PLY file of the C-alpha trace (Angstrom):
ply
format ascii 1.0
element vertex 681
property float x
property float y
property float z
element edge 680
property int vertex1
property int vertex2
end_header
-2.45 17.12 -27.75
-1.10 13.69 -28.20
0.63 12.27 -24.93
3.54 10.07 -25.20
1.94 7.80 -22.53
-0.68 6.35 -24.88
-0.34 4.26 -27.89
-3.09 3.23 -30.26
-1.78 0.67 -32.63
-3.13 -1.47 -35.54
-2.15 -5.02 -35.64
-2.94 -7.53 -38.62
-2.26 -10.86 -37.11
-5.94 -11.55 -36.96
-7.95 -8.87 -38.59
-7.71 -5.44 -37.16
-7.09 -5.43 -33.26
-6.36 -2.16 -31.21
-4.08 -1.86 -28.41
-3.70 0.91 -25.98
-0.86 1.49 -23.60
-0.21 3.71 -20.48
3.00 4.20 -18.52
3.53 5.36 -14.92
5.03 8.67 -14.46
8.46 7.20 -13.68
7.90 4.79 -16.78
8.84 1.57 -14.79
5.37 0.38 -14.93
3.52 -0.29 -18.24
-0.10 -1.33 -18.73
-1.25 -2.71 -22.21
-4.88 -3.25 -23.00
-6.01 -4.93 -26.37
-9.05 -6.48 -27.93
-6.99 -9.22 -29.85
-9.05 -12.02 -30.93
-12.11 -9.52 -30.31
-11.94 -10.15 -26.39
-10.74 -7.73 -23.95
-7.43 -8.20 -22.12
-4.74 -6.31 -20.23
-1.18 -7.01 -18.93
1.38 -5.30 -16.83
5.17 -4.94 -17.06
7.53 -3.63 -14.43
11.12 -2.69 -15.38
10.36 -4.27 -18.92
9.38 -7.47 -17.53
5.94 -8.77 -17.50
4.49 -9.28 -14.02
0.79 -9.65 -15.12
0.43 -11.74 -18.52
-2.52 -11.30 -20.92
-5.40 -11.54 -18.50
-9.12 -11.35 -19.27
-11.73 -8.56 -18.46
-15.55 -8.60 -18.81
-18.75 -9.96 -16.79
-21.17 -12.59 -17.11
-24.98 -11.95 -16.16
-28.01 -13.76 -15.39
-30.05 -12.28 -17.99
-27.84 -10.46 -20.49
-25.24 -11.89 -22.68
-21.65 -11.75 -21.22
-19.27 -8.81 -21.83
-16.39 -10.85 -23.22
-16.10 -12.28 -26.82
-16.86 -10.20 -29.47
-16.01 -6.91 -27.77
-13.56 -4.45 -29.42
-12.03 -1.27 -28.54
-14.08 1.78 -29.72
-12.82 4.54 -27.79
-9.74 5.80 -25.92
-9.15 8.82 -23.66
-6.18 9.95 -21.58
-5.07 12.29 -18.98
-2.20 12.96 -16.45
-2.78 13.95 -12.67
-0.36 15.43 -10.54
-1.94 16.88 -7.28
-1.98 16.56 -3.58
-4.61 16.39 -0.87
-4.76 16.76 3.00
-5.92 13.82 5.22
-7.75 15.14 8.43
-6.06 12.34 10.26
-3.71 9.59 8.94
-0.29 8.14 8.38
0.80 11.30 6.79
-0.93 14.79 6.41
-0.15 15.34 2.64
-0.77 12.53 0.04
0.62 12.89 -3.39
-1.42 11.66 -6.34
0.55 11.45 -9.51
-0.63 9.19 -12.15
-1.28 8.68 -15.84
-4.79 7.42 -16.96
-6.29 5.75 -20.06
-10.35 5.08 -20.50
-10.50 2.36 -22.78
-14.32 1.92 -24.15
-15.22 -1.74 -25.61
-18.46 -2.22 -27.29
-20.10 -4.94 -29.34
-23.17 -4.51 -31.51
-26.83 -5.36 -30.65
-28.67 -7.69 -30.34
-26.05 -9.52 -27.94
-23.88 -6.58 -27.13
-23.20 -3.53 -25.11
-20.74 -1.08 -23.95
-18.32 -0.49 -21.06
-15.18 1.38 -20.02
-12.19 0.13 -18.28
-10.41 2.78 -16.63
-6.61 2.52 -15.85
-4.48 4.44 -13.71
-0.78 3.89 -13.57
1.06 4.95 -10.52
4.83 4.68 -9.74
3.87 2.10 -7.03
1.38 0.28 -8.84
-2.04 0.19 -11.06
-5.59 0.57 -10.40
-8.54 -0.08 -12.82
-12.24 -0.25 -12.57
-15.24 -0.90 -14.87
-17.69 1.75 -15.62
-21.04 0.41 -17.21
-23.23 3.39 -18.69
-26.85 3.46 -18.78
-28.01 1.53 -21.98
-30.85 -0.16 -23.36
-31.25 -3.82 -22.24
-29.35 -3.35 -19.04
-31.83 -1.43 -16.88
-31.44 -3.95 -14.31
-28.66 -6.67 -14.21
-27.54 -9.43 -11.94
-23.72 -10.19 -12.27
-23.04 -13.86 -11.77
-19.24 -13.65 -12.49
-16.70 -10.95 -12.83
-14.12 -12.23 -15.42
-11.16 -9.98 -14.45
-8.05 -12.40 -14.10
-4.52 -11.78 -12.92
-2.24 -14.16 -14.87
0.84 -14.06 -12.77
4.40 -14.38 -14.73
6.38 -17.33 -13.61
3.85 -18.29 -11.02
5.61 -21.52 -10.37
8.48 -19.71 -8.94
6.65 -17.26 -6.70
6.19 -17.29 -3.03
2.71 -15.95 -1.51
1.57 -14.98 1.98
-2.06 -15.40 2.26
-5.34 -16.48 4.33
-8.19 -18.52 3.00
-11.34 -16.83 1.93
-14.90 -17.74 2.68
-13.88 -19.55 5.92
-15.95 -19.62 9.13
-13.64 -17.17 10.87
-13.82 -14.30 8.14
-10.40 -12.74 8.14
-9.29 -14.01 11.29
-6.55 -16.55 10.48
-2.84 -17.04 10.72
-1.17 -16.53 7.60
0.37 -19.00 5.38
3.80 -18.84 3.32
3.71 -21.16 0.48
4.35 -21.36 -3.22
1.87 -19.13 -5.04
0.33 -22.17 -6.72
-0.65 -23.53 -3.58
-3.07 -20.58 -2.72
-6.63 -21.54 -3.75
-9.33 -19.18 -2.79
-7.75 -16.36 -0.71
-8.67 -12.92 0.75
-7.07 -9.67 -0.67
-4.78 -7.99 0.06
-2.76 -10.93 -1.52
0.93 -10.30 -1.36
3.57 -12.53 -3.26
7.06 -12.23 -4.42
7.99 -13.23 -8.03
10.87 -14.93 -9.40
12.87 -11.82 -9.82
12.29 -10.71 -6.34
9.56 -8.14 -7.32
6.83 -7.63 -4.41
3.05 -7.64 -5.83
-0.07 -7.24 -3.67
-3.56 -7.48 -5.46
-6.37 -5.82 -3.70
-9.34 -3.36 -4.26
-10.25 0.06 -3.58
-13.53 1.99 -2.86
-15.63 -1.07 -2.39
-19.07 0.58 -2.38
-22.53 -1.22 -3.28
-20.70 -4.06 -4.88
-19.66 -7.68 -3.71
-16.18 -8.02 -2.13
-13.50 -9.75 -4.24
-11.54 -12.56 -3.34
-9.17 -14.41 -5.45
-9.76 -18.01 -6.93
-6.85 -19.84 -8.65
-8.59 -22.42 -10.65
-5.92 -22.57 -13.42
-2.37 -22.72 -11.77
-1.02 -19.38 -12.05
-4.17 -17.51 -12.95
-6.03 -15.85 -10.05
-9.60 -14.94 -10.94
-11.77 -12.39 -9.30
-14.63 -14.28 -7.25
-17.11 -12.11 -5.98
-18.81 -13.05 -2.63
-22.35 -13.91 -3.44
-25.85 -12.90 -1.98
-27.70 -15.82 -0.30
-29.56 -16.26 -3.44
-26.23 -16.95 -5.37
-26.21 -13.90 -7.44
-23.00 -11.72 -6.79
-23.83 -8.23 -7.60
-27.18 -6.51 -8.33
-27.51 -3.03 -10.10
-29.78 -0.70 -11.46
-28.61 1.47 -14.39
-25.12 3.02 -14.67
-22.60 1.71 -12.12
-18.95 1.62 -11.68
-17.23 -1.24 -10.02
-14.49 -1.01 -7.08
-10.79 -0.28 -8.40
-8.88 -3.42 -8.87
-5.23 -2.58 -7.49
-2.10 -4.09 -8.21
0.86 -2.69 -5.94
4.34 -3.24 -7.13
7.59 -2.75 -5.58
11.35 -3.65 -5.79
11.45 -4.02 -2.05
8.66 -5.55 0.10
8.67 -1.96 1.90
7.71 -0.46 -1.29
4.28 -1.97 -0.85
3.81 -0.07 2.39
5.02 3.19 1.26
2.24 3.47 -1.39
-0.74 5.52 -1.15
-2.62 3.95 -4.29
-5.58 2.45 -2.12
-6.24 5.98 -0.61
-5.80 7.82 -3.97
-8.34 5.86 -5.74
-11.13 6.68 -3.34
-13.22 9.88 -3.63
-12.61 12.89 -1.57
-14.16 13.41 1.85
-18.04 13.74 1.52
-18.80 14.57 5.06
-17.57 18.13 5.18
-15.98 19.55 8.43
-14.87 16.47 10.21
-13.07 18.27 13.02
-15.01 16.19 15.56
-13.16 13.09 14.40
-10.45 12.68 17.19
-7.48 10.35 17.04
-6.31 9.30 20.42
-5.71 6.68 22.97
-7.92 4.71 25.35
-8.05 1.96 28.00
-11.03 -0.41 28.37
-13.04 -2.86 30.24
-11.94 -5.55 27.77
-9.02 -7.70 28.38
-10.29 -8.79 31.95
-13.06 -10.54 30.04
-10.87 -12.35 27.69
-8.45 -13.73 30.43
-11.51 -14.51 32.39
-11.13 -11.96 35.25
-14.62 -10.51 34.50
-17.46 -11.23 32.31
-19.67 -9.38 29.71
-22.80 -10.89 31.01
-24.23 -9.65 34.33
-23.47 -11.39 37.62
-20.86 -11.39 40.37
-17.98 -10.85 37.82
-19.56 -8.27 35.52
-17.05 -6.01 34.31
-19.16 -3.21 33.04
-20.21 -1.68 36.51
-20.41 1.92 37.13
-18.05 1.71 39.88
-15.38 -0.36 37.47
-16.00 2.29 35.03
-15.17 5.16 37.15
-12.03 3.48 38.20
-10.91 3.24 34.46
-11.78 6.78 33.93
-9.74 7.94 36.94
-6.80 5.95 35.67
-7.37 7.23 32.00
-7.25 10.86 33.32
-4.10 10.63 35.31
-2.09 8.91 32.66
-3.40 10.94 29.69
-5.87 8.69 27.93
-8.86 10.31 26.47
-11.45 7.30 26.54
-12.66 4.13 28.29
-13.99 1.51 26.09
-16.73 -0.48 27.96
-17.80 -3.74 26.56
-20.84 -5.70 28.13
-22.85 -2.67 29.47
-26.26 -3.40 27.60
-28.94 -6.02 28.03
-28.21 -9.14 25.88
-25.02 -10.62 27.05
-26.46 -13.29 29.36
-26.53 -16.81 27.88
-24.99 -17.68 24.61
-25.00 -14.20 22.97
-22.82 -15.67 19.88
-26.13 -17.25 18.91
-28.63 -15.15 20.39
-27.96 -11.60 18.95
-31.65 -10.89 18.47
-32.06 -10.33 22.28
-29.45 -7.46 22.33
-30.68 -3.98 23.19
-28.46 -1.11 22.28
-30.14 1.33 24.26
-30.88 -0.44 27.69
-27.89 -0.85 30.05
-27.77 -3.29 32.79
-28.75 -2.01 36.24
-25.38 -1.73 37.58
-24.22 0.30 34.75
-25.28 4.12 34.96
-24.88 5.63 31.60
-26.09 8.84 32.57
-23.78 9.15 35.90
-20.90 8.04 33.76
-21.33 10.75 31.32
-21.49 13.30 34.16
-18.36 11.91 35.63
-16.35 11.53 32.39
-17.04 15.14 31.55
-15.73 16.05 34.88
-12.65 14.06 34.52
-11.97 14.77 30.82
-12.67 11.30 29.67
-15.24 10.08 27.23
-16.97 6.72 27.30
-16.20 4.84 24.11
-19.20 3.04 22.77
-19.66 -0.72 21.94
-22.39 -2.20 19.84
-22.18 -6.22 19.58
-24.57 -7.31 17.01
-23.62 -11.11 16.90
-24.26 -10.87 13.15
-28.00 -9.93 13.72
-28.12 -6.92 11.50
-31.78 -6.46 10.99
-32.06 -6.26 15.04
-29.28 -3.77 14.96
-30.68 -1.69 11.76
-33.94 -1.41 13.68
-32.37 0.12 16.91
-29.51 2.00 15.11
-30.93 5.53 15.16
-32.00 5.47 18.71
-28.74 3.94 19.64
-26.59 6.53 18.05
-28.96 9.33 19.32
-28.21 7.99 23.09
-24.53 7.83 22.43
-24.37 11.50 21.06
-26.37 12.53 24.34
-23.96 10.64 26.33
-20.90 12.45 25.18
-19.67 9.44 23.20
-17.63 10.15 19.97
-16.40 6.88 19.06
-18.20 3.48 18.82
-16.68 0.05 18.44
-19.21 -2.03 16.36
-18.99 -6.03 16.41
-20.30 -8.42 13.92
-19.28 -11.76 15.58
-20.93 -14.50 13.65
-19.42 -17.43 11.43
-18.72 -16.63 7.75
-21.81 -16.92 5.67
-23.94 -16.63 8.89
-24.83 -12.82 8.87
-28.77 -12.81 9.55
-31.00 -10.45 7.88
-34.72 -10.36 7.84
-35.99 -9.62 4.18
-38.99 -7.81 3.10
-41.22 -10.81 3.48
-40.13 -11.54 7.14
-37.95 -14.52 5.92
-34.50 -15.05 7.33
-31.63 -14.94 5.17
-27.92 -15.82 5.86
-25.32 -13.67 4.10
-21.52 -13.15 4.10
-19.65 -10.38 5.76
-18.17 -9.51 2.60
-21.12 -9.81 0.10
-22.90 -6.67 -1.39
-25.69 -6.62 1.27
-23.24 -6.42 4.08
-20.97 -3.90 2.19
-23.99 -1.55 2.00
-24.96 -2.41 5.63
-21.50 -1.44 6.94
-21.52 1.84 5.05
-25.02 2.64 6.16
-23.95 2.64 9.80
-20.84 4.91 8.96
-23.24 7.39 7.19
-25.80 7.50 10.03
-22.97 7.75 12.56
-21.65 10.92 11.09
-25.04 12.50 11.34
-24.64 12.00 15.09
-20.85 13.11 14.92
-19.82 9.41 15.84
-16.73 7.55 14.69
-16.81 3.92 14.04
-14.31 1.21 14.76
-15.69 -1.85 12.90
-14.73 -5.29 14.22
-15.50 -8.45 12.18
-15.69 -6.00 9.49
-15.74 -5.81 5.64
-11.95 -5.43 4.56
-10.65 -1.85 4.42
-10.49 -0.53 0.83
-9.67 3.19 1.63
-13.07 4.55 2.37
-11.78 6.54 5.33
-10.69 9.10 2.77
-14.44 9.37 1.57
-15.81 8.90 5.23
-13.11 10.02 7.60
-15.25 8.76 10.71
-14.63 5.14 9.53
-11.56 5.55 11.90
-10.47 2.06 12.27
-11.43 -1.59 11.78
-10.29 -5.14 12.75
-10.07 -7.62 10.06
-7.43 -9.76 11.25
-6.31 -11.98 13.93
-5.76 -9.41 16.98
-4.61 -9.47 20.30
-7.58 -11.43 21.97
-6.27 -14.60 20.24
-3.21 -14.32 22.59
-5.64 -15.03 25.57
-7.33 -18.06 24.17
-6.58 -18.62 20.47
-4.82 -22.15 20.73
-2.65 -21.55 19.19
-1.95 -17.69 19.81
-0.81 -15.47 17.42
3.09 -16.69 16.21
5.91 -14.52 16.40
5.90 -13.78 12.77
2.27 -12.45 12.89
3.05 -8.72 13.08
5.78 -8.62 10.55
3.30 -10.46 8.33
0.34 -8.20 8.81
2.61 -5.19 7.99
2.79 -6.62 4.48
-0.50 -7.86 4.22
-3.50 -6.86 5.96
-2.09 -3.47 6.88
-1.68 -2.59 3.28
-5.50 -2.01 3.15
-5.70 0.57 6.16
-5.80 1.17 9.88
-5.93 -1.72 12.05
-7.22 -1.90 15.70
-5.02 -4.82 16.96
-5.21 -3.46 20.73
-1.50 -3.83 21.67
0.22 -3.25 25.01
0.23 -6.29 26.81
2.40 -6.19 29.73
1.88 -9.37 31.63
2.86 -12.12 29.26
2.24 -14.89 32.00
-1.41 -14.83 33.04
-1.44 -18.38 31.78
2.28 -19.01 32.44
5.37 -18.42 30.30
7.01 -20.83 27.88
5.89 -21.54 24.26
2.95 -23.92 24.73
0.39 -21.54 26.54
-1.87 -18.99 25.33
-0.16 -15.74 25.85
1.29 -13.12 23.72
4.38 -14.68 21.99
6.39 -11.27 22.19
8.82 -9.58 24.54
7.66 -6.35 26.41
9.64 -4.39 24.00
8.04 -5.63 21.06
4.55 -4.65 22.65
5.73 -1.11 22.86
7.01 -1.16 19.36
3.56 -2.20 18.16
2.15 1.35 18.84
4.57 2.55 15.99
4.51 -0.30 13.57
0.62 -1.16 13.67
-0.87 2.09 12.49
-4.11 3.22 13.88
-5.50 6.70 14.63
-7.06 5.17 18.06
-4.82 3.00 20.04
-5.68 1.00 23.07
-3.57 0.21 26.09
-4.97 -3.13 26.22
-3.86 -4.55 29.66
-5.25 -4.07 33.17
-4.05 -0.91 34.71
-2.38 -2.74 37.56
0.12 -4.30 35.10
1.10 -0.95 33.75
1.47 0.38 37.29
3.82 -2.48 37.86
6.01 -1.38 35.00
5.81 2.57 34.90
9.14 3.01 32.98
8.00 1.15 30.19
4.49 2.37 30.42
5.93 5.83 29.68
6.42 5.00 26.07
2.71 4.33 25.65
1.85 7.71 27.44
4.09 9.72 25.13
3.48 8.04 21.67
0.87 9.94 19.63
-1.61 8.32 17.06
-1.70 11.06 14.29
1.18 11.52 12.04
2.78 14.02 9.76
4.69 11.37 7.94
5.46 7.57 8.05
8.06 5.85 6.32
8.71 1.99 6.35
12.53 1.71 6.56
13.25 -1.93 6.36
11.76 -5.24 6.24
10.90 -8.56 4.71
7.52 -10.13 4.72
6.94 -12.32 7.80
10.42 -11.67 9.09
10.98 -8.03 10.46
9.74 -4.42 9.70
10.93 -1.10 10.77
8.70 2.08 10.78
9.62 5.84 11.45
6.84 8.13 11.98
6.70 11.83 12.71
4.11 13.09 14.95
1.56 15.79 13.86
1.00 18.80 15.77
-2.31 18.20 17.53
-3.28 18.69 21.24
-0.09 18.14 23.38
2.12 17.05 20.60
4.57 19.67 19.36
4.89 18.35 15.70
8.80 17.87 16.17
9.38 14.42 17.38
9.84 11.32 15.51
9.03 7.75 16.58
10.60 4.51 15.52
9.30 0.90 15.90
11.02 -2.34 14.85
9.76 -5.69 15.28
10.95 -9.27 14.47
9.87 -12.83 14.04
11.17 -15.78 16.05
14.65 -14.96 14.93
16.74 -12.69 16.86
18.43 -9.96 14.53
20.33 -6.90 14.42
19.31 -4.22 12.00
21.28 -1.11 11.19
18.96 1.94 10.51
20.36 5.23 9.26
18.52 8.32 10.83
18.64 10.34 7.66
14.97 10.83 7.95
15.27 13.20 10.81
15.70 16.82 10.14
19.29 17.86 9.28
20.65 20.40 11.62
18.69 19.39 14.73
19.82 17.20 17.50
17.30 14.67 18.89
17.29 12.96 22.22
16.80 9.26 21.33
14.54 7.65 24.21
15.33 4.02 23.34
13.18 1.00 24.87
14.81 -2.08 23.63
15.06 -5.79 24.49
17.59 -6.44 27.18
20.78 -8.50 26.41
19.10 -11.63 27.68
15.70 -11.11 26.54
13.79 -13.85 24.40
10.13 -14.11 24.17
9.54 -17.62 25.54
10.86 -17.44 29.17
12.25 -13.88 29.64
10.05 -11.63 27.79
10.46 -8.73 30.53
14.14 -8.14 30.09
14.11 -4.37 28.63
16.76 -1.90 28.65
15.85 1.81 28.60
18.32 4.36 27.76
19.08 7.71 26.09
21.61 9.18 23.59
21.94 12.16 21.71
21.63 11.57 17.83
21.32 13.60 14.50
20.43 12.66 10.86
23.93 11.68 10.29
23.91 8.82 12.66
23.13 5.07 12.22
21.50 3.01 15.11
22.01 -0.70 15.42
19.01 -2.33 16.54
19.31 -5.37 18.47
16.13 -7.30 18.59
15.54 -10.41 20.57
13.50 -13.59 19.66
10.09 -11.99 18.83
11.57 -8.87 20.05
11.38 -5.19 19.28
12.66 -1.66 19.71
10.54 1.33 20.34
12.24 4.85 20.19
11.25 8.45 20.73
13.46 11.02 19.11
12.71 14.14 21.02
13.70 17.07 19.19
16.15 19.34 21.21
15.39 23.16 20.76
0 1
1 2
2 3
3 4
4 5
5 6
6 7
7 8
8 9
9 10
10 11
11 12
12 13
13 14
14 15
15 16
16 17
17 18
18 19
19 20
20 21
21 22
22 23
23 24
24 25
25 26
26 27
27 28
28 29
29 30
30 31
31 32
32 33
33 34
34 35
35 36
36 37
37 38
38 39
39 40
40 41
41 42
42 43
43 44
44 45
45 46
46 47
47 48
48 49
49 50
50 51
51 52
52 53
53 54
54 55
55 56
56 57
57 58
58 59
59 60
60 61
61 62
62 63
63 64
64 65
65 66
66 67
67 68
68 69
69 70
70 71
71 72
72 73
73 74
74 75
75 76
76 77
77 78
78 79
79 80
80 81
81 82
82 83
83 84
84 85
85 86
86 87
87 88
88 89
89 90
90 91
91 92
92 93
93 94
94 95
95 96
96 97
97 98
98 99
99 100
100 101
101 102
102 103
103 104
104 105
105 106
106 107
107 108
108 109
109 110
110 111
111 112
112 113
113 114
114 115
115 116
116 117
117 118
118 119
119 120
120 121
121 122
122 123
123 124
124 125
125 126
126 127
127 128
128 129
129 130
130 131
131 132
132 133
133 134
134 135
135 136
136 137
137 138
138 139
139 140
140 141
141 142
142 143
143 144
144 145
145 146
146 147
147 148
148 149
149 150
150 151
151 152
152 153
153 154
154 155
155 156
156 157
157 158
158 159
159 160
160 161
161 162
162 163
163 164
164 165
165 166
166 167
167 168
168 169
169 170
170 171
171 172
172 173
173 174
174 175
175 176
176 177
177 178
178 179
179 180
180 181
181 182
182 183
183 184
184 185
185 186
186 187
187 188
188 189
189 190
190 191
191 192
192 193
193 194
194 195
195 196
196 197
197 198
198 199
199 200
200 201
201 202
202 203
203 204
204 205
205 206
206 207
207 208
208 209
209 210
210 211
211 212
212 213
213 214
214 215
215 216
216 217
217 218
218 219
219 220
220 221
221 222
222 223
223 224
224 225
225 226
226 227
227 228
228 229
229 230
230 231
231 232
232 233
233 234
234 235
235 236
236 237
237 238
238 239
239 240
240 241
241 242
242 243
243 244
244 245
245 246
246 247
247 248
248 249
249 250
250 251
251 252
252 253
253 254
254 255
255 256
256 257
257 258
258 259
259 260
260 261
261 262
262 263
263 264
264 265
265 266
266 267
267 268
268 269
269 270
270 271
271 272
272 273
273 274
274 275
275 276
276 277
277 278
278 279
279 280
280 281
281 282
282 283
283 284
284 285
285 286
286 287
287 288
288 289
289 290
290 291
291 292
292 293
293 294
294 295
295 296
296 297
297 298
298 299
299 300
300 301
301 302
302 303
303 304
304 305
305 306
306 307
307 308
308 309
309 310
310 311
311 312
312 313
313 314
314 315
315 316
316 317
317 318
318 319
319 320
320 321
321 322
322 323
323 324
324 325
325 326
326 327
327 328
328 329
329 330
330 331
331 332
332 333
333 334
334 335
335 336
336 337
337 338
338 339
339 340
340 341
341 342
342 343
343 344
344 345
345 346
346 347
347 348
348 349
349 350
350 351
351 352
352 353
353 354
354 355
355 356
356 357
357 358
358 359
359 360
360 361
361 362
362 363
363 364
364 365
365 366
366 367
367 368
368 369
369 370
370 371
371 372
372 373
373 374
374 375
375 376
376 377
377 378
378 379
379 380
380 381
381 382
382 383
383 384
384 385
385 386
386 387
387 388
388 389
389 390
390 391
391 392
392 393
393 394
394 395
395 396
396 397
397 398
398 399
399 400
400 401
401 402
402 403
403 404
404 405
405 406
406 407
407 408
408 409
409 410
410 411
411 412
412 413
413 414
414 415
415 416
416 417
417 418
418 419
419 420
420 421
421 422
422 423
423 424
424 425
425 426
426 427
427 428
428 429
429 430
430 431
431 432
432 433
433 434
434 435
435 436
436 437
437 438
438 439
439 440
440 441
441 442
442 443
443 444
444 445
445 446
446 447
447 448
448 449
449 450
450 451
451 452
452 453
453 454
454 455
455 456
456 457
457 458
458 459
459 460
460 461
461 462
462 463
463 464
464 465
465 466
466 467
467 468
468 469
469 470
470 471
471 472
472 473
473 474
474 475
475 476
476 477
477 478
478 479
479 480
480 481
481 482
482 483
483 484
484 485
485 486
486 487
487 488
488 489
489 490
490 491
491 492
492 493
493 494
494 495
495 496
496 497
497 498
498 499
499 500
500 501
501 502
502 503
503 504
504 505
505 506
506 507
507 508
508 509
509 510
510 511
511 512
512 513
513 514
514 515
515 516
516 517
517 518
518 519
519 520
520 521
521 522
522 523
523 524
524 525
525 526
526 527
527 528
528 529
529 530
530 531
531 532
532 533
533 534
534 535
535 536
536 537
537 538
538 539
539 540
540 541
541 542
542 543
543 544
544 545
545 546
546 547
547 548
548 549
549 550
550 551
551 552
552 553
553 554
554 555
555 556
556 557
557 558
558 559
559 560
560 561
561 562
562 563
563 564
564 565
565 566
566 567
567 568
568 569
569 570
570 571
571 572
572 573
573 574
574 575
575 576
576 577
577 578
578 579
579 580
580 581
581 582
582 583
583 584
584 585
585 586
586 587
587 588
588 589
589 590
590 591
591 592
592 593
593 594
594 595
595 596
596 597
597 598
598 599
599 600
600 601
601 602
602 603
603 604
604 605
605 606
606 607
607 608
608 609
609 610
610 611
611 612
612 613
613 614
614 615
615 616
616 617
617 618
618 619
619 620
620 621
621 622
622 623
623 624
624 625
625 626
626 627
627 628
628 629
629 630
630 631
631 632
632 633
633 634
634 635
635 636
636 637
637 638
638 639
639 640
640 641
641 642
642 643
643 644
644 645
645 646
646 647
647 648
648 649
649 650
650 651
651 652
652 653
653 654
654 655
655 656
656 657
657 658
658 659
659 660
660 661
661 662
662 663
663 664
664 665
665 666
666 667
667 668
668 669
669 670
670 671
671 672
672 673
673 674
674 675
675 676
676 677
677 678
678 679
679 680
C-alpha cells in the first residue's frame, strides 16, 4: 500500500536525484531527504517554513573512504506507528508513541563505496534520526574520525540560544548563557534556541549506547555540526561489524513549553530490558550531605566526621518520624582523607571508617523502616572502581541498600583508566569509553537489585526506559554550588534548566534548603538565591523519582508548616503538564500523583518559579478533573517576600477550587508557589 506520507520524486536539475519526504501525523513537520549532487542531505520544515535547511549526513573513517560524496538513494521503506506503553515510574504512567517513519538507504559502488541507512521518525513534537550501518565487506573494523551530521539553522543570525560550553573542565556544571545563536561555539546538548519566527527548537540525542557523546560545533555561522567526543587516542568511535548510532533529535514547538511536553527522547529508546523492576522504588530521602558543603562536617575522618554510626542513626530517626524512606551517607568509606579529588586510587568501596558500623546500621534501618542510600565516589578513577564494583554492589545488596549515588568528580578529559598494558589513559566523561563504563555499572547494579543515581554523569538520553534502574542523574550545576559556587546559581537557573538540561530526563538537584543565611543574606554571598516558597516549588518543577530534603533536620524543625509540603509531595506521577513558561524567565508545572504507597492517586500538585523578576501568572485549573472539588493548599511568597533580604516571607493558605477556576500566582523576585490540590470525596 502506498502511503501519502512518502514521496519519491525524480528531479532533472543535475542528472537523476531521488528525494523522499515524511510528515508528522499532524502534518506540521516535514522531513525531506535527498541525494542531490550525489551527496546525502536532509531538511526539516515546520508549519511550511524551513527550520533546518539542507544539511549534510555521513561519516569519515580513519581507514575507509568517507560516507559522503557519490552516495545515492537506493531504497526507501516507510511505516506508521500509533501505540502506547507504560513506565514503571516517571513523569507520566502512559506514554503515547505516534510517528511516521521513513528509512532511506544510501549506497556507492566499490571499490571506495559502501551502504548505510538513515532512519527518520517524524513526531508531532519533533524529529529523530539515526544511522544504521550493516555488516559489509571492507567495514569489519572501523574507526570513525568524524560524523558529518549537520543542523543548518534557518535565519540563524536572528535566533536566540541558551547554552553551556562543551569539553570544559567542569563537564556540564555551568551557568547557562543567553546569546545570539551565532555566538554559541562548542556546546552541549540539549541545545535550545528560538528562531526568528518564535519557534522553539532543541537539539539532543537519544539512546546513547556504545558511541561517543555528541556536542555541537558551530564552525560555519548558523551551521551546527555533530562533534563526537574522542578517545584519548583521538578516534571518535570504534566499532566492529554492523552498528546503529544514537538518534539525533530535533524537538520543535510553537511555544517553549511544547519542548517540555514532548516524549520524543523516551520513545526513541528501546523498551525495558530488565524484566520485573518492581524493586525500583521512587521515594524521598534525607542525608549526611549538606553539612559537608557548608563546613559543619567533613567527608574525611576526624572530629568533624559526618558519616558516623551515631549521626546516621539520628538521620534515620528523623526520616522514620517524618516519612522519608532513605538516608544518604557520604564519606563512610576509606579514601576521603587527604586530597581525595586527585587521589581516587585509594578509595575502598567495601571498607568503612571505624566509626561507621554498616552492619549495625543495616539492622537499625530495618527496625526503623529506613534504608541506607549508598554512595560511591570514584574521583574519576574508573579502573579502581571497576575492580571493586562487584564486591561493592554485593555488600550493598546484603546491607538492605536499594539505591546508590555514584560520583565521577574529575576535570573534563581527566577520567583515569588503566589500559590492557597497564598504561594510564585519560578520557572524557562523554567519550565512548565512559558511555560504556556508565552503562556497565547500571547493568551490574541491576543484578543486585540496585538503582543508580549518577553524578558527574554522561548526559541523559532516555536510557531509563531501557534500564529503569538508572533512576536519576545530575549533569547540571546543582544545589551544592549555592554553598560555595562563587557565584552561586542565579535566580534564572531553574527556569533555564527546565527548558534545557531537564529536557533530557530526571535531574537530582537536591532541593529544599530552608536556611538561606548560613553565609548571611544579601546578593553577594554564597547562598540559594531563592525564596523559601521557591525551594518548595522545586519539588514539582524539577522532576526526579528520588527527591532529597537536602537541608539539615534542625532547619526543617524550625519551619514545620513549610516542611509539611515536602512531607506531602510525591515523586512518582500519573501525569505531568508544563502549563506556562519562557526559557530562563519562569515555568509552571502541574503533576498528578500516581497511586503508590500512601498516595491515593487523586491529588494534583503545582509548582511555579520565576527568575529575578517578580511576576503574576494566571493559571487555569482546567487540568483538574471536572465534577470534583479540591482543597488547594497553597504555599506562596508573602506580600513582602524578595529573595535578597526577605526570603522567608511565606504565606500558607487554603481554598476550595474546581476545574472551572483560575488562580493568580503572585511570585516574588526569584520566588515561587507550591500547591497541593487535595481531592475532596
